[in-house]
C-alpha positions as CSV (number, residue, x, y, z in Angstrom):
1,M,23.7,1.7,20.4
2,A,21.0,0.0,22.4
3,T,18.0,-1.3,20.6
4,K,14.5,-2.5,21.7
5,M,12.0,-4.8,20.0
6,L,8.9,-3.2,18.5
7,H,5.8,-5.3,17.9
8,V,3.2,-4.1,15.4
9,R,-0.2,-5.7,14.6
10,V,-1.0,-5.4,10.9
11,D,-3.7,-7.0,8.7
12,D,-2.4,-10.0,6.9
13,D,-3.3,-8.7,3.4
14,V,-1.6,-5.4,4.1
15,R,1.5,-7.1,5.4
16,E,1.7,-9.4,2.4
17,D,1.2,-6.6,-0.1
18,A,3.7,-4.3,1.6
19,S,6.2,-7.1,1.9
20,D,6.0,-7.8,-1.8
21,V,6.6,-4.1,-2.6
22,L,9.5,-3.9,-0.1
23,D,11.1,-7.1,-1.5
24,A,11.0,-5.5,-4.9
25,L,12.8,-2.5,-3.5
26,G,15.4,-4.7,-1.7
27,M,14.1,-3.8,1.7
28,T,12.8,-5.7,4.7
29,M,9.7,-4.7,6.7
30,S,12.1,-3.9,9.6
31,D,14.2,-1.6,7.2
32,A,11.0,0.3,6.2
33,V,9.8,0.8,9.8
34,R,13.3,2.0,10.9
35,I,13.4,4.5,8.0
36,F,9.9,5.7,8.8
37,L,10.8,6.2,12.5
38,H,14.0,8.0,11.6
39,R,12.1,10.3,9.4
40,V,9.6,11.1,12.1
41,A,12.4,11.9,14.5
42,A,14.3,14.0,12.0
43,T,11.4,16.1,10.9
44,Q,9.5,16.1,14.1
45,S,6.3,15.4,12.1
46,F,4.4,12.6,10.4
47,P,6.2,12.1,7.0
48,L,3.0,11.5,5.0
49,E,0.1,13.7,4.0
50,L,-3.1,12.2,5.4
51,K,-6.4,12.7,3.8
52,V,-9.8,11.2,4.2
53,P,-10.7,9.5,0.9
54,N,-13.9,10.6,-0.9
55,E,-16.7,8.3,-1.8
56,E,-15.3,7.6,-5.3
57,T,-11.9,6.7,-4.0
58,L,-13.4,4.5,-1.3
59,A,-15.5,2.6,-3.9
60,A,-12.4,2.2,-6.1
61,L,-10.4,0.8,-3.1
62,K,-13.2,-1.6,-2.2
63,E,-13.4,-2.8,-5.9
64,A,-9.6,-3.2,-6.0
65,R,-9.6,-5.3,-2.9
66,V,-12.3,-7.6,-4.3
67,I,-10.5,-8.0,-7.6
68,R,-7.2,-8.7,-5.8
69,K,-8.7,-11.2,-3.5
70,A,-10.4,-13.0,-6.4
71,R,-7.1,-12.9,-8.3
72,K,-9.1,-12.1,-11.4
73,A,-8.5,-9.1,-13.8
74,R,-11.3,-6.6,-14.2
75,F,-10.8,-6.6,-18.0
76,E,-10.4,-9.5,-20.3
77,T,-8.0,-7.8,-22.6
78,P,-5.7,-4.8,-22.6
79,E,-7.9,-3.3,-25.4
80,A,-11.0,-3.6,-23.1
81,L,-9.1,-1.6,-20.4
82,F,-8.0,1.1,-22.8
83,S,-11.5,1.3,-24.3
84,D,-12.9,1.9,-20.8
85,L,-10.3,4.5,-20.0
86,N,-11.0,6.3,-23.2
87,A,-14.7,6.3,-22.5
88,R,-14.2,8.4,-19.4
């Protein structure tokens, strides 16, 4: 089977985060891309449901990126987290 090289440009943070997840799953980035492309070919469709995030989701994503970049937890204790969750 002949193969060809595929080059993809990806944001450094996304690549690092995805690599961490894939490592935990025992997969390489190349494995994941190959699986994705096999799925596209097999189903003749995009294998993920795409939706435009609403304002609340966009705000949460932005907050999560800031927290992750700062490497600082949003809550000081688990109790503070659960208290916030229960207040909603």
